[in-house]
VEXDREN-88862 format. One record per residue (C-alpha): residue number from 1; residue in one letter; x, y, z. Coordinates in steps of 0.1 Angstrom, whole numbers, plus 5000, padded with zeros to 4 digits. Layout:
<rs>
NUM|A|X|Y|Z
...
</rs>
This chain:
<rs>
1|M|8364|8921|2897
2|K|8372|8944|2926
3|K|8399|8934|2951
4|I|8399|8948|2987
5|Y|8429|8944|3011
6|F|8409|8936|3042
7|S|8418|8959|3071
8|F|8384|8967|3085
9|F|8372|8933|3099
10|I|8351|8935|3129
11|F|8359|8903|3146
12|L|8387|8877|3144
13|T|8392|8848|3167
14|P|8420|8823|3168
15|F|8408|8789|3180
16|Y|8440|8771|3192
17|G|8438|8761|3229
18|E|8452|8781|3257
19|G|8489|8775|3264
20|I|8494|8756|3231
21|E|8522|8771|3210
22|P|8514|8773|3172
23|K|8531|8744|3155
24|Y|8551|8766|3131
25|L|8573|8778|3159
26|C|8588|8744|3163
27|S|8593|8741|3126
28|H|8610|8775|3125
29|E|8636|8764|3151
30|K|8644|8732|3131
31|S|8646|8749|3098
32|A|8668|8777|3111
33|S|8696|8752|3118
34|R|8695|8741|3082
35|W|8706|8773|3066
36|Q|8732|8779|3093
37|T|8751|8748|3082
38|Q|8752|8749|3044
39|N|8770|8721|3027
40|S|8800|8737|3010
41|T|8821|8711|2991
42|L|8853|8731|2999
43|N|8878|8718|3024
44|Q|8899|8741|3046
45|N|8927|8745|3022
46|Q|8904|8753|2993
47|E|8886|8780|3013
48|K|8919|8798|3016
49|I|8924|8803|2979
50|D|8905|8823|2953
51|I|8908|8812|2916
52|K|8910|8841|2892
53|F|8917|8825|2858
54|Y|8917|8792|2840
55|E|8931|8783|2806
56|L|8921|8749|2792
57|N|8942|8737|2763
58|L|8930|8703|2752
59|D|8935|8680|2722
60|I|8905|8657|2715
61|N|8911|8622|2702
62|F|8879|8607|2689
63|N|8895|8574|2679
64|S|8908|8566|2714
65|S|8882|8586|2733
66|R|8910|8604|2752
67|I|8918|8640|2759
68|R|8953|8653|2764
69|G|8965|8688|2773
70|S|8969|8712|2802
71|V|8950|8735|2825
72|T|8966|8767|2838
73|V|8953|8779|2871
74|N|8959|8815|2884
75|G|8947|8823|2919
76|V|8953|8844|2950
77|I|8959|8832|2986
78|G|8942|8848|3015
79|N|8958|8861|3047
80|I|8961|8826|3061
81|Y|8981|8803|3039
82|P|8969|8768|3032
83|D|8991|8737|3036
84|F|8983|8727|3000
85|I|8968|8741|2969
86|E|8941|8716|2964
87|L|8922|8711|2931
88|D|8894|8687|2925
89|F|8903|8661|2898
90|Y|8892|8625|2893
91|D|8919|8598|2901
92|N|8913|8580|2868
93|M|8928|8609|2849
94|T|8966|8608|2846
95|V|8986|8638|2857
96|D|9019|8639|2837
97|S|9034|8669|2855
98|I|9027|8703|2872
99|L|9049|8732|2862
100|Q|9054|8767|2877
101|N|9075|8790|2856
102|N|9084|8759|2835
103|I|9098|8742|2866
104|P|9083|8709|2877
105|I|9069|8708|2912
106|L|9058|8680|2935
107|Y|9022|8670|2938
108|L|9000|8643|2953
109|H|8969|8629|2933
110|E|8946|8608|2954
111|N|8910|8606|2966
112|D|8900|8627|2935
113|M|8921|8656|2948
114|L|8952|8671|2933
115|K|8974|8685|2962
116|I|9004|8707|2957
117|P|9024|8716|2988
118|I|9024|8753|2994
119|S|9061|8751|3004
120|D|9069|8742|2968
121|I|9050|8771|2952
122|T|9064|8805|2944
123|I|9039|8832|2956
124|D|9044|8868|2947
125|D|9041|8899|2968
126|E|9004|8901|2961
127|N|8998|8865|2971
128|L|8992|8854|2935
129|F|9002|8820|2921
130|S|9001|8803|2888
131|L|9003|8766|2880
132|T|9000|8745|2848
133|I|8988|8710|2851
134|F|8995|8686|2822
135|Y|8973|8655|2820
136|Q|8955|8630|2799
137|G|8929|8602|2800
138|T|8894|8591|2792
139|P|8870|8610|2815
140|D|8848|8588|2836
141|H|8810|8592|2834
142|C|8799|8617|2860
143|G|8765|8629|2871
144|A|8744|8636|2839
145|G|8775|8630|2817
146|G|8805|8651|2827
147|F|8826|8648|2795
148|K|8810|8625|2769
149|F|8824|8609|2738
150|D|8792|8602|2718
151|E|8778|8598|2683
152|H|8750|8614|2663
153|Q|8741|8598|2631
154|N|8773|8577|2633
155|I|8795|8607|2635
156|G|8816|8614|2665
157|H|8802|8640|2689
158|V|8817|8654|2722
159|W|8796|8672|2747
160|T|8800|8682|2784
161|L|8775|8686|2812
162|S|8793|8693|2844
163|E|8766|8703|2869
164|A|8768|8697|2898
165|Y|8802|8683|2906
166|C|8816|8670|2873
167|A|8840|8696|2859
168|R|8865|8677|2881
169|S|8859|8646|2860
170|W|8876|8662|2829
171|W|8897|8692|2841
172|P|8914|8701|2874
173|C|8897|8730|2892
174|K|8883|8743|2924
175|D|8849|8727|2916
176|D|8825|8747|2937
177|P|8798|8771|2926
178|S|8808|8798|2951
179|D|8842|8805|2934
180|K|8839|8820|2900
181|A|8870|8826|2879
182|D|8871|8861|2865
183|S|8878|8847|2830
184|V|8885|8815|2812
185|N|8904|8807|2780
186|I|8892|8775|2762
187|I|8916|8762|2735
188|I|8905|8730|2718
189|S|8921|8711|2690
190|V|8901|8686|2669
191|P|8907|8666|2637
192|L|8902|8684|2604
193|E|8880|8656|2591
194|P|8851|8655|2595
195|A|8846|8693|2596
196|Y|8842|8696|2633
197|I|8831|8728|2649
198|V|8839|8735|2685
199|A|8813|8756|2703
200|S|8820|8770|2737
201|N|8816|8799|2761
202|G|8822|8836|2753
203|L|8836|8848|2720
204|L|8856|8829|2694
205|S|8889|8847|2693
206|S|8906|8827|2665
207|T|8909|8794|2647
208|T|8941|8780|2634
209|I|8950|8749|2613
210|N|8982|8730|2619
211|S|8988|8698|2600
212|N|8957|8676|2605
213|K|8943|8696|2634
214|K|8920|8727|2637
215|T|8923|8747|2669
216|Y|8895|8768|2683
217|F|8903|8796|2708
218|W|8873|8808|2729
219|K|8875|8835|2755
220|E|8850|8839|2783
221|R|8856|8874|2798
222|Y|8827|8874|2823
223|P|8830|8856|2857
224|I|8820|8820|2853
225|T|8817|8790|2877
226|T|8833|8757|2868
227|Y|8802|8737|2860
228|L|8792|8762|2833
229|V|8824|8758|2813
230|S|8814|8737|2783
231|L|8823|8721|2750
232|A|8799|8710|2722
233|I|8818|8695|2692
234|Y|8802|8682|2659
235|P|8801|8691|2622
236|Y|8773|8715|2630
237|T|8752|8737|2608
238|K|8758|8771|2621
239|W|8735|8800|2616
240|V|8733|8834|2633
241|D|8707|8860|2642
242|Q|8709|8894|2659
243|Y|8695|8907|2692
244|V|8689|8944|2695
245|S|8686|8954|2732
246|P|8653|8971|2740
247|I|8672|8988|2769
248|S|8704|9001|2753
249|S|8698|8994|2716
250|D|8732|8975|2717
251|T|8734|8946|2692
252|M|8746|8911|2699
253|L|8750|8880|2678
254|I|8729|8850|2685
255|E|8747|8818|2674
256|H|8730|8785|2667
257|Y|8750|8753|2663
258|V|8725|8727|2652
259|F|8726|8691|2640
260|P|8721|8693|2602
261|D|8692|8669|2604
262|R|8675|8692|2630
263|Y|8680|8725|2612
264|E|8646|8728|2595
265|A|8626|8716|2625
266|S|8645|8738|2650
267|Y|8646|8769|2629
268|P|8612|8784|2638
269|N|8616|8781|2676
270|Y|8653|8791|2676
271|S|8642|8822|2656
272|L|8622|8832|2687
273|T|8654|8836|2707
274|K|8657|8873|2701
275|D|8622|8878|2712
276|M|8628|8858|2744
277|L|8660|8878|2751
278|S|8640|8911|2747
279|F|8612|8899|2769
280|F|8634|8887|2798
281|S|8657|8917|2795
282|E|8628|8940|2800
283|L|8616|8920|2831
284|F|8650|8914|2848
285|G|8674|8939|2833
286|E|8698|8937|2804
287|Y|8710|8902|2792
288|P|8740|8897|2815
289|F|8765|8888|2787
290|I|8756|8914|2762
291|S|8792|8920|2752
292|E|8796|8884|2740
293|K|8768|8863|2727
294|Y|8739|8840|2733
295|G|8730|8809|2714
296|H|8723|8771|2714
297|A|8744|8740|2706
298|D|8726|8708|2700
299|F|8737|8677|2719
300|T|8724|8642|2724
301|W|8715|8644|2761
302|G|8678|8644|2766
303|G|8674|8677|2783
304|G|8691|8711|2783
305|M|8720|8728|2801
306|E|8724|8765|2806
307|H|8761|8768|2797
308|Q|8771|8804|2799
309|T|8764|8823|2767
310|L|8756|8790|2748
311|S|8729|8766|2761
312|S|8733|8729|2752
313|M|8700|8716|2739
314|G|8686|8681|2736
315|S|8655|8695|2720
316|F|8642|8728|2708
317|S|8608|8733|2725
318|Q|8600|8768|2736
319|N|8597|8756|2772
320|L|8632|8743|2772
321|M|8645|8774|2754
322|V|8631|8798|2779
323|H|8641|8777|2808
324|E|8678|8776|2798
325|L|8677|8813|2787
326|G|8662|8822|2821
327|H|8693|8807|2837
328|S|8714|8834|2821
329|W|8701|8856|2849
330|W|8693|8830|2875
331|G|8722|8806|2877
332|N|8748|8822|2855
333|L|8747|8859|2864
334|I|8738|8849|2900
335|T|8748|8814|2909
336|C|8736|8795|2940
337|K|8764|8797|2965
338|T|8759|8760|2975
339|F|8737|8734|2959
340|N|8716|8735|2991
341|D|8700|8765|2974
342|I|8697|8751|2938
343|W|8662|8765|2938
344|L|8676|8799|2932
345|N|8687|8785|2898
346|E|8661|8759|2889
347|G|8630|8773|2906
348|F|8636|8807|2889
349|A|8642|8791|2855
350|R|8610|8771|2858
351|Y|8591|8803|2867
352|C|8605|8819|2835
353|Q|8586|8792|2816
354|A|8554|8804|2833
355|L|8562|8840|2825
356|W|8568|8832|2789
357|A|8534|8813|2787
358|E|8518|8844|2802
359|H|8535|8867|2777
360|M|8526|8846|2747
361|Y|8492|8832|2756
362|G|8478|8853|2785
363|R|8470|8851|2821
364|E|8450|8818|2819
365|A|8480|8801|2803
366|Y|8502|8813|2832
367|F|8479|8798|2858
368|D|8475|8766|2838
369|F|8513|8763|2837
370|M|8516|8768|2875
371|N|8488|8744|2883
372|N|8503|8718|2860
373|H|8536|8721|2879
374|A|8523|8721|2915
375|Y|8540|8697|2939
376|Y|8523|8683|2969
377|G|8549|8658|2981
378|A|8572|8657|3011
379|G|8607|8672|3014
380|T|8622|8707|3017
381|I|8631|8730|2988
382|Y|8663|8736|3007
383|V|8685|8705|2997
384|E|8696|8692|3031
385|N|8722|8668|3017
386|P|8733|8679|2982
387|S|8757|8650|2976
388|S|8742|8637|2943
389|N|8723|8649|2913
390|S|8692|8630|2923
391|Q|8691|8648|2956
392|I|8699|8682|2941
393|F|8677|8682|2910
394|S|8644|8671|2924
395|A|8618|8680|2898
396|G|8591|8683|2924
397|L|8611|8704|2949
398|S|8640|8722|2932
399|Y|8620|8731|2901
400|N|8582|8729|2906
401|K|8576|8738|2943
402|A|8604|8763|2941
403|S|8587|8781|2912
404|W|8555|8782|2933
405|V|8575|8802|2959
406|L|8580|8829|2933
407|H|8544|8826|2923
408|M|8532|8831|2959
409|L|8557|8859|2965
410|R|8544|8877|2935
411|H|8509|8878|2950
412|K|8521|8885|2985
413|V|8542|8916|2976
414|G|8522|8928|2946
415|E|8529|8927|2908
416|T|8550|8958|2905
417|M|8570|8952|2936
418|F|8577|8916|2926
419|F|8594|8926|2894
420|D|8612|8954|2911
421|I|8626|8927|2935
422|L|8638|8906|2906
423|K|8655|8935|2888
424|T|8671|8947|2920
425|Y|8683|8912|2928
426|A|8699|8908|2893
427|S|8717|8941|2896
428|N|8729|8939|2932
429|D|8765|8949|2933
430|S|8776|8921|2956
431|L|8755|8893|2940
432|S|8756|8898|2903
433|Y|8784|8879|2885
434|N|8788|8862|2919
435|A|8770|8837|2941
436|A|8740|8840|2964
437|S|8721|8821|2991
438|T|8685|8821|3000
439|S|8692|8846|3028
440|D|8707|8869|3002
441|F|8676|8868|2981
442|Q|8654|8872|3012
443|K|8672|8903|3022
444|V|8666|8919|2987
445|C|8629|8910|2990
446|E|8626|8926|3024
447|D|8646|8957|3015
448|I|8624|8964|2984
449|S|8590|8954|2999
450|G|8595|8967|3034
451|L|8580|8934|3046
452|D|8593|8909|3072
453|L|8594|8878|3051
454|E|8611|8855|3076
455|Q|8581|8833|3081
456|F|8574|8831|3044
457|F|8608|8818|3036
458|Q|8610|8796|3066
459|Q|8578|8778|3059
460|W|8582|8774|3021
461|I|8620|8769|3017
462|Y|8630|8752|3049
463|G|8597|8737|3059
464|E|8577|8709|3043
465|K|8545|8705|3024
466|Y|8516|8730|3022
467|P|8485|8742|3040
468|K|8452|8723|3039
469|Y|8424|8747|3044
470|E|8388|8740|3054
471|L|8364|8769|3049
472|S|8329|8774|3064
473|W|8307|8804|3061
474|W|8273|8815|3071
475|H|8250|8846|3071
476|E|8242|8859|3106
477|G|8215|8882|3093
478|N|8215|8921|3090
479|G|8242|8918|3062
480|I|8268|8902|3085
481|Y|8287|8872|3072
482|N|8310|8849|3092
483|V|8339|8829|3076
484|K|8358|8803|3095
485|I|8391|8790|3081
486|D|8407|8759|3097
487|Q|8442|8746|3088
488|V|8436|8709|3091
489|Q|8471|8696|3082
490|S|8488|8676|3109
491|Y|8521|8694|3105
492|N|8531|8731|3110
493|F|8507|8760|3104
494|F|8513|8784|3075
495|S|8511|8822|3077
496|M|8497|8835|3044
497|P|8475|8862|3029
498|I|8444|8846|3015
499|D|8420|8860|2989
500|L|8384|8854|2998
501|K|8360|8859|2969
502|F|8324|8868|2979
503|A|8300|8862|2950
504|G|8263|8869|2947
505|S|8238|8890|2927
506|A|8222|8925|2928
507|G|8192|8926|2906
508|P|8199|8907|2874
509|M|8236|8913|2876
510|L|8261|8888|2891
511|V|8285|8906|2915
512|D|8317|8896|2933
513|T|8344|8912|2954
514|T|8377|8899|2967
515|I|8390|8906|3002
516|V|8425|8897|3013
517|I|8428|8884|3048
518|E|8458|8873|3069
519|N|8457|8837|3081
520|N|8482|8823|3105
521|N|8466|8800|3130
522|S|8450|8766|3132
523|S|8415|8781|3133
524|Q|8403|8817|3127
525|L|8369|8833|3125
526|Y|8364|8864|3104
527|E|8333|8887|3103
528|F|8324|8908|3073
529|S|8297|8933|3065
530|G|8290|8962|3042
531|F|8283|8943|3010
532|N|8258|8960|2986
533|F|8246|8926|2974
534|L|8234|8893|2988
535|V|8264|8869|2992
536|E|8256|8835|2978
537|N|8291|8819|2978
538|V|8325|8824|2994
539|M|8356|8809|2977
540|L|8391|8806|2992
541|D|8420|8817|2969
542|P|8399|8812|2937
543|E|8428|8821|2913
544|N|8451|8796|2931
545|W|8479|8818|2943
546|I|8487|8795|2972
547|L|8500|8759|2970
548|K|8473|8743|2990
549|E|8443|8720|2993
550|A|8409|8736|3001
551|T|8377|8721|3011
552|Y|8344|8736|3020
553|S|8323|8724|3050
554|V|8294|8736|3071
555|N|8290|8705|3092
556|E|8308|8717|3123
557|I|8290|8751|3126
558|D|8261|8747|3150
559|N|8241|8777|3140
560|I|8242|8774|3102
561|L|8206|8778|3089
562|P|8191|8757|3062
563|D|8181|8774|3030
564|R|8148|8793|3034
565|V|8140|8790|2997
566|E|8152|8765|2971
567|V|8147|8776|2935
568|E|8147|8752|2905
569|K|8161|8760|2871
570|A|8138|8780|2849
571|F|8122|8756|2823
572|P|8123|8754|2793
573|N|8153|8775|2786
574|P|8155|8787|2758
575|F|8117|8791|2754
576|N|8094|8804|2727
577|S|8064|8816|2746
578|K|8062|8806|2783
579|V|8088|8798|2809
580|K|8082|8781|2843
581|L|8099|8789|2877
582|S|8093|8766|2906
583|F|8104|8772|2942
584|Y|8102|8756|2976
585|I|8097|8774|3010
586|N|8112|8756|3040
587|P|8085|8749|3066
588|Q|8110|8759|3094
589|F|8106|8795|3084
590|G|8068|8798|3080
591|D|8052|8823|3057
592|T|8077|8841|3034
593|H|8073|8872|3013
594|V|8084|8865|2977
595|N|8091|8888|2947
596|V|8096|8875|2912
597|N|8105|8900|2885
598|I|8116|8899|2849
599|F|8146|8922|2840
600|D|8161|8931|2806
601|L|8198|8934|2800
602|R|8199|8970|2811
603|G|8185|8960|2846
604|K|8151|8975|2839
605|I|8120|8956|2853
606|V|8101|8943|2823
607|E|8073|8926|2843
608|S|8065|8919|2879
609|L|8051|8884|2884
610|I|8049|8879|2921
611|D|8048|8903|2952
612|N|8030|8882|2978
613|E|8033|8862|3010
614|F|8036|8825|3005
615|I|8030|8796|3029
616|P|8056|8769|3032
617|G|8057|8743|3004
618|Y|8061|8740|2967
619|H|8050|8768|2944
620|T|8051|8775|2906
621|T|8048|8807|2885
622|F|8049|8813|2848
623|W|8060|8841|2826
624|N|8042|8845|2792
625|A|8066|8865|2770
626|N|8041|8870|2741
627|G|8045|8906|2728
628|K|8080|8909|2741
629|S|8111|8911|2718
630|S|8133|8880|2714
631|G|8165|8881|2734
632|V|8181|8876|2769
633|Y|8162|8883|2801
634|F|8167|8877|2838
635|I|8141|8860|2860
636|Q|8148|8869|2896
637|L|8133|8855|2928
638|A|8139|8875|2960
639|T|8131|8872|2997
640|D|8143|8894|3025
641|N|8177|8877|3027
642|Y|8179|8857|2995
643|I|8182|8864|2957
644|D|8182|8839|2929
645|S|8188|8854|2894
646|Q|8188|8833|2862
647|K|8194|8842|2826
648|I|8167|8831|2802
649|L|8166|8832|2764
650|F|8133|8841|2746
651|L|8132|8829|2710
652|K|8101|8835|2689
</rs>
């Protein structure tokens, strides 16, 4: 199929009334105010500190379902001092003491906030501070879990899932995605029996045994946000694989911590992890945590969670695996700055599923995936009130419709440029290992493509719903075709490039060409000419690159002409001696010159059946194929402005 980017149209007319402003302008003004007031969870005191390092040192008591230990917090204060160092921490947890340099300091713990007066803290010449909080308790359920004492096959199991605001349910921290610690130590002590394994972020530095406890010391040396710090504890079956980077040839361990009863079932899919790593590394740039590891840890929650360097897995489907792995770039390397923009995490990871389907099963599988994950409901992808998981993690908006934004962007900017954008975004010096907003991503898109994408992002991220197109087309004669596209939705108009596929026939061959037009008004009329075939059908966005509804109508066009000739299907087909072709000439047009020819597969005329003038009415002709070779032929009826070509099969 040939695709033409349409820049030579003869005539284009917008049909909205004089003095009426296009509706999208009003929507633009409303949506602009949304991104100007993003919902950070930080208070004024928290905004004045930057956390550099955490060390979690916890003892897990499975019998009492309690944790006890400490968290050390190292941070830096900005030019303007806060009144308090404030850390998010649930009130149900008991704070035993807070020490600085082994000296107790005063604190207040209320309203799920731990407040330490700045006047009681020693701050060095570089505005650095360090505190150690000692605490204990049974973490409350939070969000999708928080910190969970659980069981699998009657054996104790601990897992964490802290997104969005649930790290604070089990350890004191500045619990906001915008502030990544440069590194984290995770030191966890568990009973010797049963043979618990503690799986966590980064690399395992050491294990020690003391009396009836085993202590695991994990070090995460890449920047990490609080909700990605994780624990998965169980007597796992552990197995390892190796990833060899297709970019640098560096090697990295892939570690799988699996429930023993799932080992055999999960092994085939988990074995694909290295292939998935290679595929996404080539698309987006090197796996971001190449100096540490990647892997999976089974847990009993129903879904998955993209904990940095070790995804927690409730199942082991390829779809879930590639979704969580995709987060290594989109969510972990670059984290949404606020949960208003969670689509930068979840929409991208959903789109990774489509890319894997395309890689494994071809283009049709890609489009099938996207079409199966289309969302036509209300609401904005931008989360206007990200106060709860149900509002943040909307499957329809944050995942599905958000993935369609990338799907549409891919078509708008072109295949090569789209993947250049993703690589550039992932490697951006100010965004990688940091946090980003929609405006940050938009700027990268515009810098790489050279396009003004303001309207694209406004209508799809901050606006609601989708366009509803109604297409009408007709032949003016002399090879001129008119196409009218109306946007019939009651809300704002959408500005989008649209593929128009013109299909028809030339001789026995079916022909089509695709022209890309820009559509941005309530009603627009386009005129086309120069086709070297008779157009028999026009389709709007036939491959489904736009989230839309499309209908086809000719009722409102006054000068649409009825068909001059109606042709029935050749019968019988297949045939073994003689085939019949019947056609009807509309009386409105009077006498009509008709040609009927038989072509072979090479386009050569085998026999001419009709070359005459016919009066209006019903007519029939036959082709007797005796003496011809068995095989495929084409029977074609043509008038001065119409061609019907049908494939027929002659079987002796």
